[in-house]
C-alpha positions as a Markdown table, in Angstrom:
| # | Residue | x | y | z |
|---|---|---|---|---|
| 1 | Met | -47.7 | 42.8 | -29.7 |
| 2 | Ser | -46.3 | 43.7 | -33.1 |
| 3 | Asp | -43.5 | 41.7 | -34.7 |
| 4 | Thr | -41.0 | 44.5 | -34.2 |
| 5 | Thr | -41.8 | 44.8 | -30.5 |
| 6 | Arg | -41.6 | 41.0 | -30.1 |
| 7 | Arg | -38.1 | 40.9 | -31.8 |
| 8 | Glu | -36.8 | 43.7 | -29.6 |
| 9 | Phe | -38.2 | 42.0 | -26.5 |
| 10 | Leu | -36.5 | 38.7 | -27.5 |
| 11 | Lys | -33.2 | 40.5 | -28.2 |
| 12 | Thr | -33.3 | 42.3 | -24.9 |
| 13 | Ser | -34.2 | 39.1 | -23.1 |
| 14 | Ala | -31.4 | 37.2 | -24.7 |
| 15 | Val | -28.8 | 39.8 | -23.8 |
| 16 | Ala | -30.1 | 40.1 | -20.2 |
| 17 | Gly | -30.1 | 36.3 | -19.8 |
| 18 | Ala | -26.6 | 36.0 | -21.1 |
| 19 | Ala | -25.5 | 38.8 | -18.7 |
| 20 | Val | -27.1 | 37.2 | -15.7 |
| 21 | Thr | -25.7 | 33.8 | -16.5 |
| 22 | Leu | -22.1 | 34.7 | -17.5 |
| 23 | Leu | -21.2 | 38.0 | -15.7 |
| 24 | Pro | -21.2 | 36.7 | -12.1 |
| 25 | Val | -19.0 | 33.7 | -13.1 |
| 26 | Phe | -16.6 | 35.9 | -15.0 |
| 27 | Val | -16.4 | 38.5 | -12.2 |
| 28 | Ala | -15.9 | 35.8 | -9.6 |
| 29 | Gly | -13.3 | 34.0 | -11.8 |
| 30 | Ile | -11.3 | 37.2 | -12.3 |
| 31 | Tyr | -11.5 | 38.0 | -8.6 |
| 32 | Cys | -10.3 | 34.5 | -7.6 |
| 33 | Arg | -7.4 | 34.6 | -10.2 |
| 34 | Gln | -6.2 | 38.1 | -9.4 |
| 35 | Phe | -6.8 | 38.5 | -5.7 |
| 36 | Leu | -6.9 | 35.0 | -4.3 |
| 37 | Lys | -4.2 | 33.8 | -6.6 |
| 38 | Met | -6.1 | 30.6 | -7.5 |
| 39 | Asn | -4.4 | 28.6 | -10.2 |
| 40 | Phe | -5.9 | 28.0 | -13.6 |
| 41 | Ile | -6.5 | 24.3 | -13.1 |
| 42 | Thr | -8.5 | 24.7 | -9.9 |
| 43 | Leu | -10.3 | 27.7 | -11.3 |
| 44 | Ser | -11.3 | 25.9 | -14.5 |
| 45 | Gly | -13.0 | 23.2 | -12.4 |
| 46 | Trp | -14.6 | 25.9 | -10.3 |
| 47 | Val | -16.1 | 27.6 | -13.3 |
| 48 | Ala | -17.3 | 24.3 | -14.8 |
| 49 | Gly | -18.9 | 23.5 | -11.5 |
| 50 | Ala | -20.5 | 26.9 | -11.1 |
| 51 | Met | -22.1 | 26.6 | -14.5 |
| 52 | Thr | -22.7 | 22.8 | -13.9 |
| 53 | Asn | -21.2 | 22.3 | -17.3 |
| 54 | Ser | -19.8 | 18.8 | -17.8 |
| 55 | Pro | -18.2 | 19.5 | -21.2 |
| 56 | Ser | -16.2 | 22.3 | -19.6 |
| 57 | Leu | -15.1 | 19.8 | -16.9 |
| 58 | Leu | -13.9 | 17.4 | -19.6 |
| 59 | Phe | -12.0 | 20.2 | -21.3 |
| 60 | Ala | -10.4 | 21.2 | -17.9 |
| 61 | Asp | -9.5 | 17.5 | -17.2 |
| 62 | Glu | -7.8 | 17.1 | -20.6 |
| 63 | Ile | -5.7 | 20.3 | -20.1 |
| 64 | Ala | -4.8 | 19.5 | -16.5 |
| 65 | Lys | -4.1 | 15.8 | -16.9 |
| 66 | Ser | -5.0 | 15.6 | -13.2 |
| 67 | Glu | -8.2 | 15.2 | -11.1 |
| 68 | Ser | -7.9 | 18.7 | -9.6 |
| 69 | Pro | -10.7 | 20.2 | -11.8 |
| 70 | Ala | -13.0 | 17.3 | -11.1 |
| 71 | Ile | -12.5 | 17.7 | -7.3 |
| 72 | Thr | -13.3 | 21.4 | -7.5 |
| 73 | Tyr | -16.3 | 20.6 | -9.7 |
| 74 | Ala | -17.6 | 18.1 | -7.3 |
| 75 | Ala | -17.3 | 20.7 | -4.5 |
| 76 | Ile | -19.0 | 23.5 | -6.3 |
| 77 | Ala | -21.7 | 21.8 | -8.5 |
| 78 | Pro | -24.1 | 21.0 | -5.6 |
| 79 | Leu | -23.9 | 24.6 | -4.4 |
| 80 | Ala | -24.6 | 25.8 | -7.9 |
| 81 | Thr | -27.7 | 23.7 | -7.9 |
| 82 | Leu | -29.0 | 24.4 | -4.4 |
| 83 | Val | -28.3 | 28.1 | -4.0 |
| 84 | Pro | -30.7 | 29.3 | -6.8 |
| 85 | Ile | -33.4 | 27.0 | -5.3 |
| 86 | Ile | -32.9 | 28.4 | -1.8 |
| 87 | Cys | -32.8 | 32.0 | -3.1 |
| 88 | Ser | -36.0 | 31.6 | -5.1 |
| 89 | Gln | -37.7 | 30.1 | -2.0 |
| 90 | Ile | -36.6 | 33.0 | 0.1 |
| 91 | Leu | -37.7 | 35.5 | -2.5 |
| 92 | Ala | -41.1 | 33.8 | -2.7 |
| 93 | Ile | -41.5 | 33.9 | 1.1 |
| 94 | Ile | -40.6 | 37.6 | 1.1 |
| 95 | Ala | -43.0 | 38.3 | -1.8 |
| 96 | Leu | -45.9 | 36.6 | 0.0 |
| 97 | His | -45.4 | 38.6 | 3.2 |
């Protein structure tokens, strides 16, 4: 693989990785804010939990001055950890059959 091809592959991989990581959270966040009328404090804890990002939780806690983001984080973070594992297992089972 030439250096030019490798650089293009890395750029494409970085963009695809960022899109797969960030796009679902932003789409779900916009949906929850616009259609479900979720308040920003709860939504910030939800986004931090969905990304399992502790620094985001600290930021949300400082802004909120309440424990609402931490409660939402605690509810979402286990799902954000388990769902990809379960989905990959299901995909592996499907691929083997």
